[in-house]
N, CA and C atoms as an extended XYZ file, in Angstrom:
312
Properties=species:S:1:pos:R:3:atomname:S:1:resname:S:1:resid:I:1 pbc="F F F"
N        22.914       -9.830      -26.906 N   MET     1
C        21.918       -9.475      -25.921 CA  MET     1
C        22.641       -8.831      -24.737 C   MET     1
N        22.108       -7.711      -24.271 N   SER     2
C        22.745       -7.016      -23.148 CA  SER     2
C        22.558       -7.811      -21.851 C   SER     2
N        23.390       -7.491      -20.889 N   THR     3
C        23.288       -8.143      -19.580 CA  THR     3
C        21.910       -7.909      -18.975 C   THR     3
N        21.443       -6.689      -19.075 N   ARG     4
C        20.130       -6.344      -18.530 CA  ARG     4
C        19.031       -7.161      -19.204 C   ARG     4
N        19.099       -7.271      -20.520 N   ALA     5
C        18.085       -8.040      -21.262 CA  ALA     5
C        18.148       -9.516      -20.888 C   ALA     5
N        19.355      -10.034      -20.718 N   LYS     6
C        19.521      -11.440      -20.328 CA  LYS     6
C        18.856      -11.697      -18.977 C   LYS     6
N        19.121      -10.821      -18.018 N   TRP     7
C        18.545      -11.002      -16.690 CA  TRP     7
C        17.041      -10.746      -16.688 C   TRP     7
N        16.588       -9.827      -17.518 N   ARG     8
C        15.147       -9.590      -17.636 CA  ARG     8
C        14.458      -10.867      -18.090 C   ARG     8
N        15.060      -11.556      -19.071 N   ASP     9
C        14.499      -12.821      -19.560 CA  ASP     9
C        14.499      -13.880      -18.460 C   ASP     9
N        15.600      -13.958      -17.705 N   HIS    10
C        15.663      -14.932      -16.615 CA  HIS    10
C        14.614      -14.627      -15.541 C   HIS    10
N        14.469      -13.366      -15.187 N   VAL    11
C        13.480      -12.996      -14.166 CA  VAL    11
C        12.079      -13.360      -14.643 C   VAL    11
N        11.791      -13.090      -15.907 N   HIS    12
C        10.480      -13.432      -16.473 CA  HIS    12
C        10.257      -14.946      -16.425 C   HIS    12
N        11.248      -15.705      -16.850 N   ALA    13
C        11.124      -17.168      -16.853 CA  ALA    13
C        10.998      -17.703      -15.429 C   ALA    13
N        11.755      -17.138      -14.511 N   TRP    14
C        11.684      -17.557      -13.112 CA  TRP    14
C        10.286      -17.314      -12.546 C   TRP    14
N         9.750      -16.104      -12.767 N   ARG    15
C         8.409      -15.774      -12.259 CA  ARG    15
C         7.358      -16.707      -12.873 C   ARG    15
N         7.486      -16.962      -14.171 N   ALA    16
C         6.513      -17.826      -14.856 CA  ALA    16
C         6.594      -19.273      -14.372 C   ALA    16
N         7.775      -19.690      -13.912 N   SER    17
C         7.961      -21.085      -13.490 CA  SER    17
C         7.298      -21.392      -12.151 C   SER    17
N         7.114      -20.371      -11.327 N   GLY    18
C         6.558      -20.589      -10.000 CA  GLY    18
C         7.555      -21.173       -9.017 C   GLY    18
N         8.797      -21.335       -9.438 N   GLN    19
C         9.834      -21.904       -8.576 CA  GLN    19
C        10.412      -20.834       -7.657 C   GLN    19
N        11.107      -21.299       -6.640 N   THR    20
C        11.864      -20.364       -5.809 CA  THR    20
C        13.094      -19.920       -6.600 C   THR    20
N        13.696      -18.832       -6.148 N   ALA    21
C        14.917      -18.364       -6.812 CA  ALA    21
C        16.009      -19.424       -6.715 C   ALA    21
N        16.086      -20.105       -5.570 N   ALA    22
C        17.118      -21.139       -5.387 CA  ALA    22
C        16.910      -22.289       -6.365 C   ALA    22
N        15.681      -22.739       -6.501 N   SER    23
C        15.386      -23.865       -7.398 CA  SER    23
C        15.635      -23.484       -8.856 C   SER    23
N        15.126      -22.319       -9.257 N   TYR    24
C        15.334      -21.864      -10.637 CA  TYR    24
C        16.826      -21.662      -10.898 C   TYR    24
N        17.517      -21.068       -9.934 N   GLY    25
C        18.947      -20.825      -10.085 CA  GLY    25
C        19.744      -22.102      -10.262 C   GLY    25
N        19.430      -23.110       -9.451 N   ARG    26
C        20.128      -24.402       -9.568 CA  ARG    26
C        19.942      -24.996      -10.960 C   ARG    26
N        18.725      -24.988      -11.452 N   ARG    27
C        18.430      -25.608      -12.754 CA  ARG    27
C        19.029      -24.840      -13.922 C   ARG    27
N        19.289      -23.556      -13.716 N   ASN    28
C        19.812      -22.734      -14.809 CA  ASN    28
C        21.224      -22.231      -14.542 C   ASN    28
N        21.869      -22.805      -13.534 N   HIS    29
C        23.253      -22.449      -13.190 CA  HIS    29
C        23.398      -20.950      -12.921 C   HIS    29
N        22.470      -20.427      -12.106 N   LEU    30
C        22.486      -19.007      -11.744 CA  LEU    30
C        22.541      -18.876      -10.230 C   LEU    30
N        23.185      -17.829       -9.784 N   ASN    31
C        23.195      -17.522       -8.363 CA  ASN    31
C        21.807      -16.982       -8.001 C   ASN    31
N        21.091      -17.608       -7.071 N   PRO    32
C        19.743      -17.144       -6.738 CA  PRO    32
C        19.716      -15.729       -6.156 C   PRO    32
N        20.780      -15.342       -5.478 N   ARG    33
C        20.838      -13.970       -4.952 CA  ARG    33
C        20.946      -12.960       -6.089 C   ARG    33
N        21.713      -13.310       -7.101 N   THR    34
C        21.835      -12.419       -8.258 CA  THR    34
C        20.502      -12.327       -8.986 C   THR    34
N        19.828      -13.453       -9.126 N   LEU    35
C        18.511      -13.470       -9.762 CA  LEU    35
C        17.531      -12.586       -8.987 C   LEU    35
N        17.515      -12.727       -7.676 N   SER    36
C        16.629      -11.903       -6.841 CA  SER    36
C        16.995      -10.427       -6.935 C   SER    36
N        18.298      -10.144       -6.978 N   TRP    37
C        18.725       -8.752       -7.090 CA  TRP    37
C        18.242       -8.146       -8.401 C   TRP    37
N        18.378       -8.892       -9.492 N   TRP    38
C        17.924       -8.373      -10.783 CA  TRP    38
C        16.407       -8.177      -10.802 C   TRP    38
N        15.670       -9.056      -10.159 N   ALA    39
C        14.214       -8.872      -10.069 CA  ALA    39
C        13.908       -7.570       -9.337 C   ALA    39
N        14.634       -7.334       -8.234 N   TRP    40
C        14.454       -6.096       -7.477 CA  TRP    40
C        14.865       -4.883       -8.317 C   TRP    40
N        16.019       -4.976       -8.974 N   LYS    41
C        16.553       -3.851       -9.751 CA  LYS    41
C        15.608       -3.468      -10.882 C   LYS    41
N        15.111       -4.442      -11.613 N   LEU    42
C        14.194       -4.152      -12.717 CA  LEU    42
C        12.914       -3.498      -12.199 C   LEU    42
N        12.399       -4.000      -11.078 N   ALA    43
C        11.188       -3.410      -10.499 CA  ALA    43
C        11.462       -2.000       -9.984 C   ALA    43
N        12.616       -1.801       -9.336 N   ALA    44
C        12.962       -0.486       -8.794 CA  ALA    44
C        13.136        0.547       -9.897 C   ALA    44
N        13.610        0.098      -11.052 N   ASP    45
C        13.784        1.003      -12.185 CA  ASP    45
C        12.487        1.201      -12.948 C   ASP    45
N        11.416        0.556      -12.491 N   GLY    46
C        10.121        0.716      -13.137 CA  GLY    46
C         9.991       -0.067      -14.418 C   GLY    46
N        10.808       -1.070      -14.577 N   GLU    47
C        10.826       -1.829      -15.826 CA  GLU    47
C        10.131       -3.165      -15.619 C   GLU    47
N         9.252       -3.501      -16.532 N   SER    48
C         8.599       -4.806      -16.437 CA  SER    48
C         9.556       -5.879      -16.929 C   SER    48
N         9.150       -7.102      -16.756 N   GLU    49
C         9.993       -8.210      -17.209 CA  GLU    49
C        10.092       -8.249      -18.732 C   GLU    49
N         9.189       -7.581      -19.433 N   GLN    50
C         9.251       -7.535      -20.891 CA  GLN    50
C        10.088       -6.349      -21.380 C   GLN    50
N        10.642       -5.587      -20.455 N   GLY    51
C        11.519       -4.486      -20.837 CA  GLY    51
C        10.809       -3.161      -21.010 C   GLY    51
N         9.530       -3.104      -20.668 N   GLU    52
C         8.799       -1.853      -20.814 CA  GLU    52
C         9.039       -0.985      -19.587 C   GLU    52
N         9.097        0.291      -19.814 N   ASP    53
C         9.306        1.240      -18.730 CA  ASP    53
C         7.940        1.662      -18.206 C   ASP    53
N         7.669        1.350      -16.936 N   HIS    54
C         6.372        1.669      -16.356 CA  HIS    54
C         6.442        2.803      -15.343 C   HIS    54
N         7.559        3.509      -15.308 N   ARG    55
C         7.626        4.641      -14.394 CA  ARG    55
C         6.686        5.718      -14.892 C   ARG    55
N         6.046        6.379      -13.987 N   THR    56
C         5.159        7.464      -14.389 CA  THR    56
C         5.998        8.694      -14.678 C   THR    56
N         5.593        9.395      -15.671 N   ARG    57
C         6.290       10.630      -16.015 CA  ARG    57
C         5.849       11.712      -15.035 C   ARG    57
N         6.784       12.565      -14.640 N   PRO    58
C         6.375       13.628      -13.727 CA  PRO    58
C         5.413       14.581      -14.424 C   PRO    58
N         4.460       15.045      -13.693 N   SER    59
C         3.547       16.031      -14.253 CA  SER    59
C         3.555       17.240      -13.334 C   SER    59
N         3.354       18.369      -13.916 N   PHE    60
C         3.392       19.601      -13.163 CA  PHE    60
C         2.098       20.362      -13.394 C   PHE    60
N         1.628       20.955      -12.352 N   VAL    61
C         0.440       21.783      -12.436 CA  VAL    61
C         0.889       23.211      -12.191 C   VAL    61
N         0.553       24.072      -13.121 N   GLU    62
C         0.950       25.461      -12.956 CA  GLU    62
C         0.039       26.116      -11.932 C   GLU    62
N         0.640       26.784      -10.982 N   LEU    63
C        -0.120       27.468       -9.947 CA  LEU    63
C         0.014       28.966      -10.130 C   LEU    63
N        -1.091       29.641      -10.025 N   ALA    64
C        -1.068       31.099      -10.102 CA  ALA    64
C        -0.753       31.630       -8.709 C   ALA    64
N         0.074       32.656       -8.626 N   PRO    65
C         0.378       33.203       -7.302 CA  PRO    65
C        -0.880       33.772       -6.658 C   PRO    65
N        -0.984       33.576       -5.374 N   LEU    66
C        -2.130       34.105       -4.649 CA  LEU    66
C        -1.937       35.595       -4.423 C   LEU    66
N        -3.000       36.301       -4.586 N   GLU    67
C        -2.939       37.719       -4.269 CA  GLU    67
C        -3.186       37.860       -2.780 C   GLU    67
N        -2.368       38.669       -2.148 N   LEU    68
C        -2.589       38.904       -0.734 CA  LEU    68
C        -3.855       39.725       -0.572 C   LEU    68
N        -4.689       39.248        0.281 N   ALA    69
C        -5.934       39.972        0.515 CA  ALA    69
C        -5.612       41.277        1.229 C   ALA    69
N        -6.244       42.313        0.771 N   SER    70
C        -6.065       43.566        1.488 CA  SER    70
C        -7.046       43.544        2.645 C   SER    70
N        -6.698       44.159        3.676 N   GLY    71
C        -7.580       44.169        4.828 CA  GLY    71
C        -6.800       43.936        6.095 C   GLY    71
N        -7.500       43.421        7.064 N   HIS    72
C        -6.879       43.265        8.370 CA  HIS    72
C        -7.564       42.143        9.137 C   HIS    72
N        -6.972       41.826       10.266 N   PHE    73
C        -7.638       40.952       11.223 CA  PHE    73
C        -7.657       41.702       12.544 C   PHE    73
N        -8.509       41.263       13.430 N   GLU    74
C        -8.663       41.978       14.688 CA  GLU    74
C        -8.227       41.116       15.859 C   GLU    74
N        -7.559       41.770       16.795 N   LEU    75
C        -7.189       41.140       18.059 CA  LEU    75
C        -7.956       41.858       19.160 C   LEU    75
N        -8.603       41.114       20.010 N   GLU    76
C        -9.271       41.715       21.162 CA  GLU    76
C        -8.429       41.446       22.390 C   GLU    76
N        -8.019       42.526       23.023 N   VAL    77
C        -7.233       42.431       24.249 CA  VAL    77
C        -8.021       43.186       25.314 C   VAL    77
N        -8.587       42.466       26.240 N   THR    78
C        -9.521       43.012       27.234 CA  THR    78
C       -10.542       43.898       26.536 C   THR    78
N       -10.526       45.192       26.803 N   SER    79
C       -11.527       46.079       26.194 CA  SER    79
C       -11.013       46.740       24.917 C   SER    79
N        -9.805       46.408       24.512 N   LEU    80
C        -9.231       47.003       23.298 CA  LEU    80
C        -9.439       46.092       22.097 C   LEU    80
N        -9.653       46.696       20.946 N   VAL    81
C        -9.684       45.957       19.685 CA  VAL    81
C        -8.563       46.517       18.826 C   VAL    81
N        -7.661       45.653       18.420 N   ILE    82
C        -6.521       46.081       17.601 CA  ILE    82
C        -6.725       45.524       16.207 C   ILE    82
N        -6.770       46.414       15.227 N   ARG    83
C        -6.891       45.997       13.832 CA  ARG    83
C        -5.485       45.924       13.238 C   ARG    83
N        -5.131       44.750       12.769 N   VAL    84
C        -3.773       44.511       12.282 CA  VAL    84
C        -3.845       44.202       10.794 C   VAL    84
N        -3.136       44.984        9.964 N   PRO    85
C        -3.152       44.688        8.524 CA  PRO    85
C        -2.470       43.348        8.248 C   PRO    85
N        -2.874       42.716        7.149 N   PHE    86
C        -2.307       41.410        6.816 CA  PHE    86
C        -0.800       41.470        6.575 C   PHE    86
N        -0.299       42.604        6.141 N   ASP    87
C         1.141       42.709        5.881 CA  ASP    87
C         1.869       43.360        7.065 C   ASP    87
N         1.447       43.005        8.278 N   PHE    88
C         1.994       43.615        9.487 CA  PHE    88
C         3.443       43.227        9.721 C   PHE    88
N         4.109       44.035       10.538 N   ASP    89
C         5.477       43.765       10.983 CA  ASP    89
C         5.368       42.963       12.278 C   ASP    89
N         5.790       41.719       12.243 N   ALA    90
C         5.629       40.823       13.386 CA  ALA    90
C         6.363       41.340       14.624 C   ALA    90
N         7.532       41.916       14.439 N   LEU    91
C         8.283       42.428       15.592 CA  LEU    91
C         7.553       43.593       16.244 C   LEU    91
N         7.021       44.489       15.420 N   ALA    92
C         6.298       45.638       15.962 CA  ALA    92
C         5.047       45.180       16.707 C   ALA    92
N         4.332       44.216       16.150 N   LEU    93
C         3.139       43.706       16.823 CA  LEU    93
C         3.525       43.035       18.141 C   LEU    93
N         4.606       42.308       18.140 N   GLY    94
C         5.071       41.667       19.372 CA  GLY    94
C         5.393       42.682       20.452 C   GLY    94
N         6.056       43.768       20.066 N   ARG    95
C         6.378       44.823       21.040 CA  ARG    95
C         5.102       45.460       21.586 C   ARG    95
N         4.129       45.705       20.700 N   LEU    96
C         2.863       46.299       21.124 CA  LEU    96
C         2.148       45.383       22.121 C   LEU    96
N         2.099       44.105       21.824 N   LEU    97
C         1.433       43.166       22.730 CA  LEU    97
C         2.166       43.070       24.066 C   LEU    97
N         3.499       43.126       24.029 N   ASP    98
C         4.270       43.125       25.275 CA  ASP    98
C         3.933       44.353       26.124 C   ASP    98
N         3.822       45.518       25.476 N   LEU    99
C         3.471       46.748       26.198 CA  LEU    99
C         2.085       46.637       26.813 C   LEU    99
N         1.145       46.123       26.051 N   LEU   100
C        -0.215       45.981       26.572 CA  LEU   100
C        -0.259       44.998       27.736 C   LEU   100
N         0.493       43.933       27.633 N   GLU   101
C         0.548       42.944       28.711 CA  GLU   101
C         1.136       43.569       29.977 C   GLU   101
N         2.155       44.401       29.808 N   ALA   102
C         2.792       45.047       30.958 CA  ALA   102
C         1.843       46.038       31.633 C   ALA   102
N         0.927       46.633       30.883 N   ARG   103
C        -0.011       47.624       31.428 CA  ARG   103
C        -1.133       46.967       32.213 C   ARG   103
N        -1.374       45.693       31.997 N   ARG   104
C        -2.512       45.041       32.677 CA  ARG   104
C        -2.323       44.982       34.118 C   ARG   104
């Protein structure tokens, strides 16, 4: 029996007994900290006390790339309306807005 299987059996018996780790450990000549660690380790690995793997398998959803909408959005600056295409150059728009701000 592997070390993991041995500790899995002890963790199962300990849980079924309703005893504390210290009490179960004393009666079975086990270090209660080691028993608690194995209980944590088995749970962290997604393994039940019966040795079954309960980790969920990763699932992936395929996503289709979004098409960029053609068109524009509008900025209203005082009496001006600026139509900006969705694929605008941010630096150029920033310079334009700076110029308009300076003209106010």
